[in-house]
N, C-alpha and C positions, 0 to 999 in steps of 0.2 A: 072223370073223363080223360084227364091227362095220364092217369095210370093205364087206361086202355090204349092210348096212343103209344105210350112207352112199351107196353106189351106187344102191340102190333109191330112196332119198329124192331123189337128184339126178334120176333118171329120172322120178319122179312129179312133181317140180317142173317139169321140162321139158315133160311132158305137160300139166300144169296150165297152164303158160304158153302152150302152143300152143292149148289150148282157149280160154283167155282172149283170145288174139289173134284166133282165128276168131270168137268172140262179138263182139269189138269191131268186126271187119270187117263182120260181118253187121249190127251196129247202125248203122255208117256207111252201109251200102247201104240199109237201111230209111230212114234219115234223108234220104238223097239222093232216094229215090223219093217220100217224102212231100213234100219241098220241090218236086220236079218236079210232083207232082199239084196242089199249091197254086198253082203258076204256071199250070198248065193251067186251073184254075178261074178265075183272073183273065183269061186269054185268052178263055175261053168267055163270061165276063161282058161283056167288051168287045165281043165279037161280038153278043151279045144286045142290047146298048144300040145298036150300029150298025144292027141290024135293025129298031129302032123300039120295042123293049120299054121299058116304064117303068122308070126307075132304081130305084124302090121295089121293083118286082117282081124286078128283077135282084138287088137287095140281099138280099131274102128268100131268093132262090135260093142266093146265096153263103153265107148263114148256114146253110141246110140242108145244103149240100155240105160246109161246114167242120165242122159237127157230126159228120157221118158220117166225115170224115177224122180228127177227134180220137178218135172211137170206135175206128177202125181202128188208129191209133197206140197207143192204150191197150191194146188186145187184143194187139198185137204185143209190147208191153213186158211184159205179164203172162206171155205164152208164154215170152219170153226169161228172165224171172225164174224161172219154174217149171222150165225146162230146166237152168238153172244150179245150182239148189239141190241136187238129188240128187247131182250130180257133186262138189260141194264136200264134202258129207257123206261120200260114199264115200272120198274122198281123205283126209279127216281120220281115218276109222276105220282105214284101212290104215296 
């Protein structure tokens, strides 16, 4: 019976490890996409300046875009935290 328990805990650890790896991979993907979006904001800002917009107006636009980007990143982080918490609790209970 103790061998079964050891086998189950090994399986649970393996499943937990896979879930952690998926979560980490998703985190890297989100980070990459947010960096890409930040770079696109910079490219758009450069285009606006080249089109003749005032640098101050472009700077204000950049700040507004950056605030929405930070909000988006924060909400993704909160969703990820919420999705991980129940899994850890369940694995601890079993």
